[in-house]
C-alpha positions as CSV (number, residue, x, y, z in Angstrom):
1,M,89.0,-39.8,17.9
2,K,90.9,-37.9,20.6
3,F,93.3,-39.7,22.9
4,K,94.2,-38.4,26.2
5,G,97.6,-40.0,26.1
6,L,98.8,-37.5,23.5
7,L,98.0,-34.5,25.7
8,S,101.2,-34.4,27.8
9,V,103.2,-33.5,24.7
10,S,100.9,-30.7,23.6
11,L,100.7,-29.4,27.1
12,T,104.5,-29.2,27.4
13,L,104.7,-27.4,24.0
14,C,101.9,-25.1,25.2
15,L,104.0,-24.0,28.2
16,L,106.8,-22.9,25.9
17,V,104.5,-20.5,24.1
18,A,104.6,-17.0,25.5
19,G,100.9,-16.7,26.4
20,C,100.8,-20.0,28.1
21,S,103.7,-20.0,30.6
22,F,103.7,-20.3,34.3
23,G,105.4,-17.8,36.6
24,G,106.3,-15.5,33.8
25,N,107.4,-12.8,36.2
26,N,109.6,-15.3,38.0
27,E,107.9,-14.6,41.3
28,Q,107.0,-17.8,43.2
29,A,105.2,-18.2,46.5
30,F,107.3,-21.3,47.2
31,D,111.0,-21.1,46.5
32,T,114.0,-23.0,47.8
33,E,117.6,-23.2,46.6
34,E,118.0,-26.6,48.0
35,T,116.4,-29.7,46.4
36,T,113.2,-30.7,48.1
37,A,111.9,-34.2,48.2
38,L,108.1,-34.5,48.0
39,K,106.2,-37.8,48.4
40,V,102.8,-37.9,46.8
41,M,100.1,-40.6,47.0
42,Y,98.3,-41.1,43.7
43,Y,97.1,-43.9,41.3
44,D,100.5,-44.3,39.6
45,E,103.5,-42.2,38.5
46,Q,102.6,-42.0,34.8
47,S,99.1,-40.6,35.3
48,F,100.2,-38.1,38.0
49,F,102.9,-36.6,35.9
50,R,100.7,-36.6,32.8
51,E,97.9,-34.7,34.7
52,Y,99.9,-32.5,37.0
53,G,103.5,-33.4,37.7
54,N,105.1,-32.3,34.5
55,L,103.6,-28.9,34.7
56,F,104.5,-28.5,38.4
57,S,108.1,-29.6,37.7
58,M,108.5,-27.0,35.0
59,K,107.6,-24.3,37.5
60,Y,109.4,-25.9,40.5
61,P,112.4,-27.9,39.0
62,N,114.0,-28.1,42.4
63,V,111.2,-30.2,43.9
64,E,111.7,-34.0,43.3
65,I,108.5,-35.8,43.4
66,E,108.2,-39.5,44.4
67,I,104.8,-41.2,43.7
68,I,103.4,-43.7,46.2
69,S,100.8,-45.7,44.3
70,N,97.7,-46.6,46.2
71,Q,96.8,-49.5,44.0
72,S,98.4,-52.1,46.3
73,I,95.5,-51.7,48.8
74,Y,93.1,-53.5,46.4
75,S,95.3,-56.6,45.9
76,Q,95.5,-57.7,49.6
77,E,93.0,-60.5,49.8
78,D,93.3,-60.9,53.6
79,K,92.9,-57.2,54.4
80,D,90.1,-54.6,54.0
81,P,91.1,-52.0,51.4
82,E,90.4,-49.1,53.8
83,E,92.6,-50.8,56.5
84,A,95.3,-51.3,53.9
85,Y,95.0,-47.7,52.8
86,L,95.6,-46.3,56.3
87,E,98.5,-48.7,56.8
88,L,100.1,-47.6,53.5
89,I,99.9,-43.9,54.7
90,E,101.5,-44.9,58.0
91,Q,104.3,-46.8,56.3
92,E,105.1,-44.5,53.4
93,K,104.3,-41.2,55.1
94,P,103.4,-39.3,51.9
95,D,103.4,-35.5,52.2
96,V,100.4,-35.2,49.9
97,I,97.6,-37.7,50.4
98,F,95.1,-38.5,47.6
99,S,91.7,-39.7,48.8
100,Y,88.1,-40.4,47.7
101,S,85.3,-38.8,49.6
102,D,84.7,-41.6,52.1
103,Q,88.4,-42.0,52.7
104,Y,88.7,-38.2,53.2
105,K,86.2,-38.2,56.0
106,N,87.9,-41.1,57.7
107,L,91.3,-39.4,57.4
108,I,89.9,-36.3,59.1
109,Q,88.4,-38.4,61.9
110,E,91.8,-40.1,62.4
111,G,93.5,-36.8,62.6
112,M,95.8,-37.6,59.6
113,L,95.2,-34.4,57.6
114,Q,96.4,-30.8,58.2
115,E,93.7,-28.1,58.2
116,L,94.1,-25.8,55.2
117,D,92.1,-22.8,56.3
118,P,95.0,-21.1,58.1
119,L,97.2,-21.7,55.0
120,V,94.6,-20.3,52.6
121,E,94.4,-17.2,54.8
122,R,98.2,-16.9,55.2
123,D,98.9,-17.1,51.5
124,E,95.8,-15.2,50.5
125,Y,95.0,-18.1,48.2
126,S,91.8,-17.1,46.4
127,L,89.0,-19.6,46.1
128,E,86.5,-17.1,44.6
129,S,86.5,-18.9,41.2
130,Y,86.3,-22.3,42.9
131,H,83.0,-24.1,42.5
132,Q,81.4,-23.0,45.7
133,G,79.1,-26.0,46.0
134,V,82.0,-28.3,45.8
135,L,83.9,-26.2,48.3
136,S,81.0,-26.3,50.7
137,Y,80.7,-30.1,50.2
138,I,84.3,-30.6,51.1
139,K,84.0,-28.4,54.1
140,D,80.9,-30.2,55.3
141,M,82.8,-33.4,55.5
142,G,85.3,-31.6,57.8
143,D,82.6,-30.1,60.0
144,G,83.0,-26.7,58.4
145,R,86.8,-26.9,58.1
146,L,88.9,-27.4,55.0
147,F,91.3,-30.3,54.9
148,G,91.6,-30.8,51.1
149,L,90.8,-29.6,47.7
150,S,89.7,-31.3,44.5
151,P,90.8,-29.9,41.1
152,S,87.9,-31.6,39.2
153,F,84.4,-32.9,39.7
154,Y,81.8,-35.0,38.0
155,S,78.4,-33.8,37.0
156,D,75.6,-35.2,35.0
157,A,73.5,-33.0,32.8
158,V,70.3,-33.3,30.9
159,Y,71.0,-33.3,27.2
160,Y,68.2,-32.4,24.8
161,N,67.6,-32.6,21.0
162,K,66.5,-29.0,20.1
163,D,65.3,-30.2,16.7
164,L,62.9,-32.7,18.2
165,F,61.6,-30.2,20.7
166,D,61.0,-27.7,17.9
167,T,59.3,-30.3,15.6
168,Y,56.8,-31.3,18.2
169,G,56.2,-27.9,19.8
170,V,57.5,-28.8,23.2
171,E,59.2,-26.1,25.3
172,Y,62.9,-26.7,26.1
173,P,63.9,-28.1,29.5
174,Q,65.2,-25.7,32.2
175,D,68.0,-25.8,34.8
176,G,67.0,-27.2,38.2
177,M,64.2,-29.6,37.1
178,T,63.1,-32.4,39.4
179,W,62.7,-36.0,38.2
180,D,58.9,-35.4,38.1
181,E,59.3,-32.4,35.8
182,L,61.7,-34.3,33.6
183,F,59.3,-37.3,33.2
184,Q,56.4,-35.0,32.5
185,L,58.4,-33.3,29.7
186,A,59.4,-36.6,28.2
187,Q,55.8,-37.7,28.1
188,R,54.9,-34.8,25.9
189,F,56.3,-36.5,22.9
190,P,54.3,-39.0,20.7
191,T,54.5,-42.7,21.4
192,D,53.1,-44.1,18.2
193,G,55.1,-45.8,15.4
194,S,57.1,-49.0,15.3
195,D,59.9,-49.6,17.8
196,A,62.5,-49.3,15.0
197,D,61.2,-46.0,13.6
198,R,59.5,-44.0,16.4
199,I,61.1,-41.3,18.6
200,Y,61.2,-41.4,22.4
201,G,60.9,-38.8,25.0
202,L,63.7,-40.1,27.2
203,Y,66.7,-42.4,26.7
204,L,68.7,-43.6,29.7
205,E,71.8,-45.6,28.9
206,Q,71.9,-47.4,32.2
207,L,68.6,-49.1,31.6
208,E,70.3,-51.3,29.0
209,Y,72.4,-53.0,31.6
210,G,70.8,-52.1,35.0
211,G,67.1,-52.4,34.1
212,L,64.3,-50.4,35.7
213,M,66.0,-50.8,39.1
214,S,68.9,-48.6,38.0
215,L,66.4,-45.8,37.3
216,I,64.7,-46.3,40.7
217,I,68.1,-46.1,42.5
218,Q,69.0,-43.0,40.6
219,I,65.8,-41.2,41.6
220,G,66.0,-42.4,45.2
221,S,69.6,-41.3,45.4
222,T,68.6,-37.8,44.2
223,E,65.9,-37.7,46.9
224,N,68.4,-38.7,49.6
225,L,66.8,-42.1,50.3
226,S,68.7,-45.1,51.5
227,F,68.1,-48.9,51.3
228,L,69.7,-49.6,54.7
229,D,69.8,-48.3,58.3
230,V,73.4,-49.3,58.8
231,D,73.5,-48.4,62.5
232,N,70.6,-50.7,63.3
233,Q,71.5,-53.2,60.6
234,K,68.0,-53.0,59.1
235,V,66.8,-53.0,55.5
236,T,64.5,-50.0,54.9
237,L,62.9,-50.5,51.5
238,N,59.2,-51.0,52.5
239,T,58.5,-47.3,53.1
240,P,56.2,-44.7,51.6
241,S,59.1,-42.9,50.1
242,W,60.5,-45.9,48.3
243,K,57.0,-46.8,47.1
244,D,56.7,-43.3,45.6
245,M,60.0,-43.8,43.8
246,F,58.8,-47.2,42.4
247,D,55.5,-45.6,41.3
248,K,57.2,-42.7,39.5
249,A,59.6,-45.0,37.6
250,L,56.9,-47.5,36.7
251,Q,54.6,-44.8,35.3
252,V,57.2,-43.4,32.9
253,Y,58.3,-46.9,32.0
254,R,54.8,-47.9,31.0
255,S,54.0,-44.6,29.4
256,G,56.0,-45.5,26.3
257,A,58.1,-42.3,26.7
258,L,61.1,-44.2,27.9
259,Y,63.3,-46.0,25.4
260,K,63.7,-49.7,26.0
261,A,66.6,-51.3,24.3
262,P,66.0,-54.5,22.4
263,E,67.5,-57.7,23.7
264,Q,71.1,-58.1,22.5
265,Q,71.5,-60.8,19.8
266,G,74.8,-62.7,19.9
267,E,78.0,-61.8,21.8
268,G,81.1,-59.8,21.3
269,A,82.3,-56.3,21.8
270,M,80.5,-53.5,20.1
271,D,82.6,-51.1,17.9
272,Y,82.3,-47.4,18.2
273,T,80.1,-47.0,15.1
274,S,77.7,-49.6,16.3
275,Y,77.6,-48.0,19.8
276,I,76.6,-44.6,18.3
277,Q,74.0,-46.1,16.1
278,S,72.4,-48.1,19.0
279,N,72.4,-45.0,21.2
280,A,68.9,-43.6,20.8
281,F,69.9,-40.0,21.6
282,L,73.1,-39.9,19.5
283,S,71.1,-41.4,16.6
284,G,68.5,-38.6,16.9
285,R,65.7,-40.8,18.1
286,A,65.3,-39.5,21.7
287,A,64.5,-36.0,22.8
288,L,66.2,-36.2,26.2
289,T,69.0,-38.1,27.9
290,I,71.2,-37.8,31.0
291,N,75.0,-38.1,30.9
292,G,78.3,-36.7,32.0
293,Y,80.6,-34.1,30.5
294,Y,82.4,-36.7,28.4
295,Y,79.2,-37.0,26.4
296,V,79.9,-33.7,24.8
297,N,82.8,-35.3,22.9
298,Q,80.6,-38.1,21.7
299,L,78.0,-35.7,20.3
300,E,80.8,-34.0,18.4
301,E,81.9,-37.3,17.0
302,M,78.6,-38.9,16.2
303,V,78.4,-37.8,12.6
304,Q,82.1,-38.6,11.9
305,Y,81.9,-42.1,13.4
306,G,78.2,-42.9,13.3
307,G,77.9,-43.7,9.6
308,E,76.2,-41.9,6.6
309,E,72.7,-42.6,7.9
310,L,73.1,-40.4,10.9
311,E,72.3,-36.7,10.6
312,E,73.6,-33.9,12.8
313,F,71.1,-32.2,15.0
314,E,71.0,-29.1,17.3
315,W,71.4,-29.9,21.0
316,D,72.0,-28.2,24.3
317,I,72.1,-29.1,28.0
318,V,70.6,-28.1,31.3
319,S,71.5,-29.1,34.8
320,A,71.1,-32.6,36.3
321,P,67.8,-33.4,38.0
322,V,67.7,-31.9,41.5
323,N,66.3,-33.0,44.9
324,S,62.6,-32.0,45.1
325,Q,63.2,-30.6,48.7
326,D,66.5,-28.9,47.9
327,L,66.6,-27.5,44.4
328,Q,70.3,-26.6,44.6
329,S,71.6,-30.2,45.1
330,S,71.8,-33.4,43.1
331,S,73.3,-36.8,43.5
332,G,74.4,-36.5,39.9
333,V,77.2,-34.2,41.0
334,S,80.2,-35.6,42.9
335,I,83.9,-35.3,43.4
336,S,86.3,-38.2,42.9
337,E,89.7,-37.0,44.0
338,I,90.8,-34.9,46.9
339,F,94.4,-33.8,47.7
340,S,95.4,-33.1,51.3
341,V,98.5,-32.4,53.3
342,N,99.5,-35.2,55.7
343,S,99.4,-34.0,59.3
344,Q,102.8,-35.8,59.6
345,A,104.3,-34.4,56.4
346,E,108.0,-33.9,56.4
347,N,107.7,-31.1,53.8
348,P,104.3,-29.5,54.5
349,D,105.1,-26.3,52.7
350,A,106.0,-28.0,49.5
351,A,102.9,-30.3,49.9
352,W,100.7,-27.2,50.2
353,E,102.4,-25.5,47.2
354,L,101.6,-28.6,45.1
355,I,98.0,-28.6,46.2
356,K,97.6,-24.9,45.5
357,F,99.1,-25.5,42.0
358,I,96.9,-28.5,41.2
359,N,93.8,-26.5,42.3
360,G,94.9,-23.1,40.9
361,E,93.7,-21.0,38.1
362,E,96.9,-21.1,36.0
363,I,96.8,-24.9,35.6
364,A,93.0,-24.7,35.0
365,K,93.7,-22.5,32.0
366,V,95.9,-25.2,30.5
367,L,93.7,-28.2,31.4
368,S,90.6,-26.6,30.1
369,R,92.0,-27.0,26.6
370,S,92.6,-30.7,26.9
371,S,90.9,-32.3,29.9
372,Y,87.8,-34.5,29.7
373,N,87.1,-33.6,33.4
374,L,85.1,-30.7,34.7
375,L,87.3,-28.3,36.5
376,T,86.3,-26.9,39.9
377,R,87.8,-23.6,38.9
378,S,84.8,-22.1,37.0
379,G,85.2,-20.0,33.9
380,F,87.8,-22.3,32.4
381,T,85.7,-25.1,30.9
382,E,85.7,-24.6,27.1
383,E,82.5,-23.3,25.5
384,E,81.2,-25.8,23.0
385,N,79.7,-23.8,20.1
386,G,77.5,-21.7,22.3
387,K,76.2,-24.6,24.3
388,N,75.1,-24.1,28.0
389,M,78.3,-25.5,29.6
390,N,77.4,-23.5,32.7
391,A,74.7,-26.1,33.3
392,F,77.4,-28.4,34.9
393,Y,78.0,-25.7,37.5
394,Q,74.4,-24.9,38.4
395,V,73.8,-27.5,41.1
396,N,75.8,-28.7,44.1
397,P,76.8,-32.1,45.3
398,S,74.4,-33.6,47.8
399,N,75.9,-33.9,51.3
400,V,73.8,-37.1,51.9
401,S,75.0,-40.3,50.3
402,M,72.8,-43.3,49.7
403,Y,75.7,-45.5,50.5
404,E,76.9,-43.9,53.7
405,G,78.3,-46.5,56.1
406,Y,77.7,-49.4,53.7
407,E,81.4,-50.5,54.2
408,N,80.5,-51.4,57.8
409,L,78.2,-54.2,56.7
410,P,79.5,-57.6,55.3
411,E,80.6,-57.4,51.7
412,M,79.1,-60.8,51.0
413,F,75.6,-59.4,51.6
414,Y,75.6,-57.0,48.6
415,P,75.5,-59.4,45.6
416,E,72.5,-61.3,47.1
417,F,70.9,-58.0,48.0
418,Q,71.2,-56.7,44.4
419,S,69.9,-60.0,43.0
420,I,66.8,-59.8,45.3
421,M,66.1,-56.2,44.3
422,E,66.3,-57.0,40.6
423,E,64.1,-60.1,40.9
424,E,61.4,-58.3,42.9
425,T,61.5,-55.3,40.6
426,Q,61.0,-57.5,37.6
427,A,58.0,-59.1,39.3
428,I,56.5,-55.7,39.7
429,V,57.1,-54.8,36.1
430,N,55.5,-58.1,35.0
431,D,52.5,-57.4,37.1
432,D,53.2,-60.6,39.1
433,K,53.2,-58.4,42.2
434,T,51.9,-55.0,43.2
435,I,54.4,-52.4,44.4
436,D,53.4,-53.0,48.0
437,E,53.8,-56.8,47.7
438,G,57.1,-56.4,45.9
439,L,58.6,-54.0,48.4
440,L,57.5,-56.1,51.4
441,S,59.0,-59.2,49.8
442,M,62.1,-57.3,48.9
443,E,62.6,-56.0,52.4
444,T,61.9,-59.3,54.1
445,R,64.2,-61.4,51.9
446,S,66.9,-58.8,52.0
447,Q,66.8,-58.6,55.8
448,E,67.1,-62.4,56.0
449,A,70.1,-62.2,53.6
450,L,71.7,-59.5,55.8
451,Q,71.3,-61.5,58.9
452,R,72.9,-64.5,57.2
453,A,75.8,-62.4,56.2
454,L,76.2,-60.9,59.7
455,D,76.1,-64.4,61.3
456,A,78.7,-65.7,58.8
457,E,81.0,-62.7,59.5
458,D,80.6,-63.2,63.3
459,S,81.4,-66.9,62.9
460,K,84.5,-66.1,60.8
461,N,85.7,-63.5,63.3
462,S,85.1,-65.9,66.2
463,G,87.2,-68.5,64.4
464,V,90.0,-66.1,63.8
465,A,89.9,-65.0,67.4
466,G,90.0,-68.6,68.6
467,E,93.0,-69.4,66.4
468,A,94.8,-66.4,67.8
469,A,94.0,-67.4,71.4
470,N,95.4,-70.9,70.8
471,D,98.5,-69.7,69.1
472,P,101.5,-70.5,71.4
473,S,103.4,-67.5,70.1
474,D,100.7,-65.2,71.4
475,G,100.3,-66.6,74.9
476,A,102.4,-67.7,77.8
477,A,104.6,-70.7,77.2
478,D,102.7,-72.9,79.6
479,S,102.5,-76.5,78.5
480,S,99.5,-77.5,80.6
481,S,96.0,-77.2,79.3
482,A,94.7,-75.6,82.5
483,G,97.6,-73.1,82.4
484,S,96.8,-72.1,78.9
485,E,93.1,-71.6,79.6
486,S,94.0,-69.5,82.7
487,T,96.3,-67.3,80.7
488,E,93.8,-66.8,77.9
489,A,91.1,-65.8,80.5
490,E,93.5,-63.3,82.1
491,T,94.4,-61.9,78.8
492,E,90.7,-61.4,77.9
């Protein structure tokens, strides 16, 4: 097996080889004779230097990088992570800010990021080889302006077993298929034979732990549906659109084309060999599956680690299922990390130079040989024995998120909401309820749960406000009850 922890050594050695060096002509866009201190927000110091810092320091040894870890925001029980995140930035003042998509949008709204368009133009920083769909997605979050760049992205793809398609005379899948087209293709394969021996049209790993509801959510997300109207605090599940999603999923589920994992017997962690053997696609028993870029590595290892009974097969990939109304976008494509310049950066030029480096072509050439991530610089992802790696770049991230604004509702609501959805979905699968009955019950019960959560949060907030109002340290030092009430009234 390949371990990412070994990569930093090989990358350093690579840079010492003539054909793999940075700045071979000794011309650098950013240069200073004095030592420059640069504060960078990231997960932790080790991972940053392994991914980017060691390479940057080799090119710019006069820049001293200090890492501000963002992990502390998740350990403050009395504070919302997003609130703690903004406070951390205010306190530490990193020059380079690392963010996720939702944080990035909030930072733009708070005026905490420097616009990069003027810097791109000033330095003639080429973005031609940058994934244009990802670039548009990042700009859309900034109302058409660029405030950050992401060196990598995530994309699902449809993997298919070419041998099974050839055996049963089914035409290969194509880039840009909708879920409907994928389901129709999966149902072209035979459904006879015992569960232990037969082949399946489609294997979806998430069904093993998320049930049919996980597939329904995946389809709905691709079609830009949402469970909730956050602004009006309403559950929106009992709709024609969601009924259509349930109907699609239920049809393929009952057709026999979809692999259904047997119930797990016993407990304990599964070793890698057992995992490969239990995976219907890796073991050659399913014609189609959907997974990320990392799955390429598992396909390469399946024979080596899967045991003697597994046989290698020919496979290839096409792009992730797309939105039926927008054949260029998919919820299966997303970005996870964005680097931006703090609008209050003490060293904005050095910060921008680091961001250019992290997102540049020269580091992409190196990372393409070792990274398990898809690089936003196209043309550098390694070809895998003639496989259609371009499939990962064929569709764009959807600019509509199923979970938009969900952080504005009480966190206590979501576990109960998930439990209700799973219960009602299982009732539909068992024919205890029709889709219409299940969706109505799902929406009614979920709305009641949401209201309970909202009431509980209001009560909690009222209690906190009352304690603050009665705290002597926050009010006038008046010993009389009437004086205290008067002061509180005036303050309010």
